Each structure stands twice: as C-alpha cells, then as structure tokens.
N, CA, C and O of each residue as an XYZ file, in Angstrom:
428
protein
N      12.848    -13.011     -5.685
C      13.011    -14.344     -5.196
C      13.388    -15.251     -6.364
O      13.111    -14.936     -7.522
N      13.991    -16.323     -6.064
C      14.390    -17.270     -7.083
C      13.277    -18.279     -7.323
O      12.194    -18.169     -6.747
N      13.552    -19.268     -8.182
C      12.574    -20.303     -8.476
C      12.363    -21.249     -7.301
O      11.378    -21.988     -7.264
N      13.268    -21.230     -6.358
C      13.164    -22.121     -5.206
C      12.084    -21.693     -4.238
O      11.439    -20.659     -4.412
N      11.901    -22.499     -3.225
C      10.890    -22.225     -2.207
C      11.232    -20.952     -1.448
O      12.401    -20.600     -1.292
N      10.201    -20.269     -0.980
C      10.373    -19.032     -0.218
C       9.989    -19.296      1.224
O       8.980    -18.779      1.706
N      10.784    -20.096      1.917
C      10.525    -20.493      3.298
C      10.331    -19.268      4.189
O      11.153    -18.352      4.170
N       9.253    -19.248      4.965
C       8.927    -18.101      5.832
C      10.013    -17.833      6.870
O      10.168    -16.696      7.316
N      10.765    -18.855      7.260
C      11.840    -18.650      8.227
C      12.972    -17.823      7.615
O      13.810    -17.274      8.331
N      12.986    -17.743      6.295
C      14.025    -16.978      5.607
C      13.591    -15.548      5.297
O      14.175    -14.906      4.423
N      12.581    -15.040      5.996
C      12.101    -13.679      5.722
C      13.238    -12.684      5.929
O      13.860    -12.678      6.992
N      13.521    -11.846      4.939
C      14.604    -10.877      5.059
C      14.334     -9.841      6.159
O      13.183     -9.531      6.466
N      15.388     -9.328      6.729
C      15.266     -8.339      7.804
C      14.644     -7.038      7.313
O      14.022     -6.320      8.096
N      14.802     -6.720      6.017
C      14.295     -5.441      5.507
C      12.801     -5.456      5.177
O      12.270     -4.462      4.681
N      12.123     -6.568      5.445
C      10.680     -6.641      5.183
C       9.957     -5.685      6.125
O      10.112     -5.749      7.344
N       9.156     -4.789      5.523
C       8.400     -3.814      6.314
C       6.929     -4.210      6.454
O       6.207     -3.637      7.269
N       6.486     -5.187      5.662
C       5.102     -5.656      5.739
C       5.109     -7.186      5.777
O       4.980     -7.832      4.737
N       5.261     -7.769      6.978
C       5.364     -9.236      7.082
C       4.137     -9.977      6.554
O       4.274    -11.063      5.989
N       2.957     -9.420      6.725
C       1.754    -10.091      6.242
C       1.764    -10.175      4.722
O       1.524    -11.242      4.158
N       2.037     -9.066      4.059
C       2.110     -9.066      2.597
C       3.210    -10.002      2.118
O       3.018    -10.754      1.163
N       4.357     -9.958      2.775
C       5.467    -10.816      2.377
C       5.076    -12.295      2.490
O       5.360    -13.086      1.591
N       4.427    -12.658      3.592
C       4.018    -14.046      3.792
C       3.006    -14.514      2.757
O       3.098    -15.632      2.251
N       2.039    -13.655      2.444
C       1.034    -14.024      1.440
C       1.662    -14.149      0.052
O       1.373    -15.093     -0.683
N       2.518    -13.196     -0.299
C       3.182    -13.242     -1.606
C       4.100    -14.456     -1.703
O       4.185    -15.084     -2.758
N       4.778    -14.785     -0.626
C       5.656    -15.953     -0.621
C       4.851    -17.236     -0.794
O       5.298    -18.156     -1.478
N       3.674    -17.310     -0.186
C       2.827    -18.486     -0.329
C       2.352    -18.646     -1.778
O       2.310    -19.759     -2.303
N       2.000    -17.539     -2.412
C       1.586    -17.600     -3.819
C       2.763    -18.039     -4.684
O       2.605    -18.889     -5.561
N       3.942    -17.465     -4.444
C       5.129    -17.843     -5.223
C       5.427    -19.331     -5.046
O       5.787    -20.003     -6.013
N       5.286    -19.852     -3.840
C       5.517    -21.279     -3.591
C       4.527    -22.148     -4.362
O       4.892    -23.213     -4.861
N       3.289    -21.704     -4.460
C       2.254    -22.492     -5.124
C       2.367    -22.448     -6.647
O       1.755    -23.266     -7.332
N       3.127    -21.523     -7.173
C       3.228    -21.338     -8.630
C       4.661    -21.558     -9.104
O       5.287    -20.671     -9.684
N       5.159    -22.757     -8.844
C       6.510    -23.135     -9.275
C       6.446    -23.856    -10.621
O       5.396    -24.390    -10.981
N       7.549    -23.882    -11.367
C       7.555    -24.561    -12.667
C       7.821    -26.062    -12.524
O       8.456    -26.509    -11.569
N       7.325    -26.816    -13.487
C       7.699    -28.233    -13.555
C       8.899    -28.362    -14.492
O       9.488    -27.355    -14.884
N       9.266    -29.589    -14.854
C      10.451    -29.792    -15.693
C      10.280    -29.228    -17.102
O      11.268    -29.033    -17.809
N       9.033    -28.963    -17.524
C       8.755    -28.387    -18.849
C       8.512    -26.882    -18.789
O       8.067    -26.282    -19.768
N       8.802    -26.274    -17.642
C       8.593    -24.846    -17.394
C       7.124    -24.459    -17.571
O       6.791    -23.440    -18.177
N       6.259    -25.317    -17.016
C       4.821    -25.072    -16.958
C       4.473    -24.934    -15.487
O       4.971    -25.697    -14.660
N       3.624    -23.971    -15.148
C       3.241    -23.750    -13.751
C       2.496    -24.970    -13.217
O       1.594    -25.495    -13.871
N       2.882    -25.414    -12.024
C       2.278    -26.608    -11.431
C       0.967    -26.319    -10.706
O       0.284    -27.258    -10.296
N       0.597    -25.066    -10.538
C      -0.626    -24.732     -9.813
C      -1.861    -25.110    -10.625
O      -1.937    -24.795    -11.812
N      -2.829    -25.781     -9.999
C      -4.058    -26.120    -10.718
C      -4.811    -24.889    -11.215
O      -5.561    -24.982    -12.187
N      -4.628    -23.752    -10.575
C      -5.341    -22.554    -11.016
C      -4.784    -21.993    -12.322
O      -5.443    -21.182    -12.974
N      -3.586    -22.411    -12.710
C      -2.989    -21.930    -13.959
C      -3.263    -22.855    -15.143
O      -3.139    -22.431    -16.292
N      -3.625    -24.089    -14.889
C      -3.987    -25.073    -15.903
C      -3.040    -25.036    -17.101
O      -3.441    -24.685    -18.211
N      -1.788    -25.401    -16.865
C      -0.828    -25.551    -17.953
C      -0.228    -24.264    -18.490
O       0.371    -24.281    -19.565
N      -0.364    -23.153    -17.787
C       0.204    -21.890    -18.256
C       1.726    -21.943    -18.211
O       2.313    -22.553    -17.317
N       2.351    -21.302    -19.178
C       3.811    -21.221    -19.201
C       4.293    -20.477    -17.961
O       3.651    -19.542    -17.483
N       5.436    -20.917    -17.459
C       6.014    -20.274    -16.286
C       7.112    -19.331    -16.739
O       7.872    -19.708    -17.631
N       7.253    -18.128    -16.189
C       6.523    -17.633    -15.018
C       5.107    -17.193    -15.393
O       4.899    -16.476    -16.372
N       4.154    -17.635    -14.602
C       2.751    -17.291    -14.820
C       2.456    -15.917    -14.219
O       3.285    -15.339    -13.517
N       1.268    -15.413    -14.506
C       0.876    -14.090    -13.994
C       0.855    -14.073    -12.465
O       1.272    -13.090    -11.853
N       0.372    -15.151    -11.846
C       0.311    -15.191    -10.382
C       1.715    -15.139     -9.777
O       1.934    -14.445     -8.784
N       2.657    -15.861    -10.362
C       4.036    -15.842     -9.853
C       4.639    -14.447    -10.016
O       5.310    -13.953     -9.109
N       4.404    -13.810    -11.164
C       4.909    -12.445    -11.378
C       4.291    -11.472    -10.373
O       4.988    -10.607     -9.844
N       3.000    -11.604    -10.110
C       2.352    -10.739     -9.124
C       2.906    -10.991     -7.724
O       3.061    -10.057     -6.938
N       3.200    -12.239     -7.418
C       3.794    -12.565     -6.116
C       5.159    -11.906     -5.970
O       5.509    -11.428     -4.891
N       5.931    -11.879     -7.052
C       7.243    -11.223     -6.998
C       7.093     -9.723     -6.714
O       7.881     -9.140     -5.970
N       6.077     -9.117     -7.314
C       5.812     -7.696     -7.038
C       5.407     -7.507     -5.581
O       5.828     -6.540     -4.945
N       4.597     -8.414     -5.045
C       4.225     -8.347     -3.636
C       5.429     -8.468     -2.725
O       5.527     -7.759     -1.723
N       6.350     -9.365     -3.067
C       7.571     -9.511     -2.261
C       8.412     -8.234     -2.313
O       9.016     -7.842     -1.314
N       8.448     -7.590     -3.479
C       9.201     -6.336     -3.607
C       8.566     -5.223     -2.774
O       9.251     -4.500     -2.051
N       7.258     -5.102     -2.889
C       6.546     -4.046     -2.156
C       6.648     -4.273     -0.652
O       6.724     -3.311      0.112
N       6.651     -5.518     -0.222
C       6.741     -5.825      1.209
C       8.068     -5.372      1.801
O       8.184     -5.228      3.018
N       9.064     -5.147      0.962
C      10.369     -4.665      1.427
C      10.505     -3.151      1.324
O      11.474     -2.586      1.832
N       9.562     -2.492      0.683
C       9.636     -1.053      0.456
C       9.192     -0.306      1.707
O       8.134     -0.605      2.259
N       9.986      0.665      2.164
C       9.540      1.462      3.311
C       8.206      2.136      2.995
O       8.022      2.706      1.920
N       7.298      2.062      3.935
C       5.978      2.636      3.748
C       5.968      4.093      4.187
O       6.548      4.428      5.220
N       5.308      4.978      3.408
C       5.226      6.383      3.808
C       4.363      6.536      5.056
O       3.526      5.686      5.359
N       4.581      7.619      5.763
C       3.776      7.908      6.943
C       2.324      8.099      6.514
O       2.069      8.634      5.435
N       1.377      7.675      7.333
C      -0.024      7.849      6.955
C      -0.380      9.326      6.848
O       0.149     10.160      7.582
N      -1.273      9.632      5.935
C      -1.725     11.010      5.742
C      -2.571     11.431      6.934
O      -3.273     10.608      7.520
N      -2.508     12.719      7.299
C      -3.358     13.188      8.405
C      -4.821     13.108      7.991
O      -5.129     13.150      6.800
N      -5.715     12.995      8.951
C      -7.138     12.946      8.622
C      -7.568     14.210      7.887
O      -7.005     15.283      8.104
N      -8.562     14.080      7.022
C      -9.066     15.227      6.271
C      -9.527     16.311      7.227
O     -10.201     16.038      8.220
N      -9.159     17.527      6.921
C      -9.564     18.667      7.732
C      -8.649     18.951      8.907
O      -8.854     19.944      9.605
N      -7.644     18.114      9.154
C      -6.730     18.346     10.270
C      -5.607     19.277      9.827
O      -5.188     19.237      8.670
N      -5.121     20.110     10.735
C      -4.005     21.003     10.434
C      -2.738     20.176     10.328
O      -2.577     19.191     11.049
N      -1.823     20.572      9.421
C      -0.584     19.806      9.287
C       0.407     20.224     10.368
O       0.061     21.009     11.251
N       1.634     19.711     10.310
C       2.634     19.948     11.357
C       2.962     21.422     11.522
O       3.312     21.847     12.623
N       2.859     22.222     10.450
C       3.138     23.663     10.550
C       1.924     24.428     11.050
O       2.012     25.625     11.323
N       0.800     23.751     11.172
C      -0.413     24.431     11.614
C      -1.212     24.974     10.448
O      -2.133     25.765     10.649
N      -0.875     24.558      9.207
C      -1.610     25.040      8.042
C      -2.896     24.249      7.869
O      -2.945     23.045      8.117
N      -3.930     24.949      7.439
C      -5.193     24.283      7.139
C      -5.037     23.608      5.781
O      -4.717     24.286      4.804
N      -5.255     22.281      5.684
C      -5.029     21.587      4.417
C      -6.004     21.981      3.315
O      -5.704     21.786      2.137
N      -7.157     22.527      3.665
C      -8.137     22.893      2.652
C      -7.845     24.248      2.029
O      -8.069     24.443      0.835
N      -7.357     25.174      2.814
C      -7.120     26.519      2.291
C      -5.647     26.828      2.083
O      -5.305     27.702      1.287
N      -4.761     26.115      2.795
C      -3.341     26.422      2.716
C      -2.946     27.573      3.627
O      -1.763     27.901      3.724
N      -3.893     28.181      4.284
C      -3.613     29.292      5.189
C      -3.015     28.755      6.475
O      -3.326     27.648      6.915
N      -2.157     29.557      7.062
C      -1.663     29.228      8.389
C      -2.845     29.321      9.341
O      -3.645     30.253      9.252
N      -2.958     28.370     10.241
C      -4.067     28.359     11.188
C      -4.068     29.634     12.022
O      -5.125     30.072     12.476
N      -2.904     30.232     12.230
C      -2.832     31.464     13.014
C      -3.377     32.650     12.233
O      -3.737     33.660     12.839
N      -3.450     32.561     10.890
C      -3.898     33.689     10.075
C      -5.337     33.576      9.609
O      -5.868     34.511      9.009
N      -5.977     32.443      9.876
C      -7.369     32.291      9.452
C      -8.226     33.181     10.337
O      -8.173     33.078     11.563
N      -9.020     34.058      9.719
C      -9.845     34.973     10.525
C     -10.819     34.204     11.401
O     -11.378     33.183     11.002
N     -11.001     34.712     12.579
C     -11.946     34.099     13.503
C     -13.351     34.330     12.980
O     -13.614     35.328     12.309
N     -14.240     33.424     13.281
C     -15.624     33.570     12.851
C     -16.278     34.758     13.544
O     -16.001     35.040     14.710
N     -17.136     35.440     12.824
C     -17.857     36.568     13.406
C     -19.301     36.166     13.660
O     -19.874     35.378     12.907
N     -19.877     36.698     14.703
C     -21.284     36.382     14.940
C     -22.141     36.907     13.788
O     -21.806     37.914     13.163
N     -23.231     36.227     13.517
C     -24.132     36.646     12.452
C     -24.711     38.017     12.770
O     -25.144     38.271     13.894
N     -24.717     38.877     11.798
C     -25.354     40.193     11.944
C     -26.769     40.079     11.400
O     -26.985     39.472     10.352
N     -27.744     40.665     12.113
C     -29.108     40.600     11.583
C     -29.185     41.368     10.262
O     -28.554     42.411     10.089
N     -29.958     40.836      9.359
C     -30.137     41.512      8.080
C     -30.950     42.784      8.285
O     -31.889     42.813      9.081
N     -30.580     43.826      7.563
C     -31.306     45.102      7.646
C     -32.514     44.995      6.740
O     -32.403     44.668      5.559
N     -33.636     45.268      7.301
C     -34.870     45.227      6.497
C     -35.496     46.589      6.474
O     -35.444     47.324      7.460
N     -36.083     46.930      5.365
C     -36.768     48.230      5.252
C     -38.163     48.082      5.852
O     -38.834     47.064      5.680
N     -38.571     49.124      6.555
C     -39.883     49.062      7.182
C     -40.941     49.628      6.282
O     -42.115     49.657      6.652
C-alpha cells in the first residue's frame, strides 16, 4: 500500500482474508507520516516513519492477499489415499486387531 489512505471500499479482488485486510488497513491508516516524516499515531510518540506498526500493517495486507493452504486433517485421521498419518501405512495394510490371548501360567 502507499502512504495514502487505505479506504475499505478499495479492497482488492485478490484479498483472501477480508478481516485481516481490514484490520491491517486500519492500522496503516492510523500510522501515517506528518510533514516531518514522523508517525502521527499517539502510540508511536514521535517515532520516525515508517514505524514498526505501519510496517507490520503492510505485512498484514500482503498476507491477506496470499492464498491460504487447505486446513490440515484432524490428528489421527486417514489422508486422501487412506494412509494412516501416524504410521504412514496404507489403511488397507494395517493388520486388524487380534483378541487378547490369555497368558499361559505354570501350575
């Protein structure tokens, strides 16, 4: 984003996370430079611009445009091929459980 305002109506079409984009844009708007290139936000108290908050907002705007990976399957769930994620074995090849055999005891 540029030094200008980041009006929410101007949200780019490629934004994949509108909430993150909106929050980052609000931070960027609040941390603009004055004529001496000092951040105008009271939370920066005279920090040189670009301040850390403005830089972090720019990263948020970038991430909000990045395609998000598919969520990971829940732990212990078989993947699309049917493999067990803990052992790597195909679910079809995992031996079936056997009933407990009584222990042999000497009389």
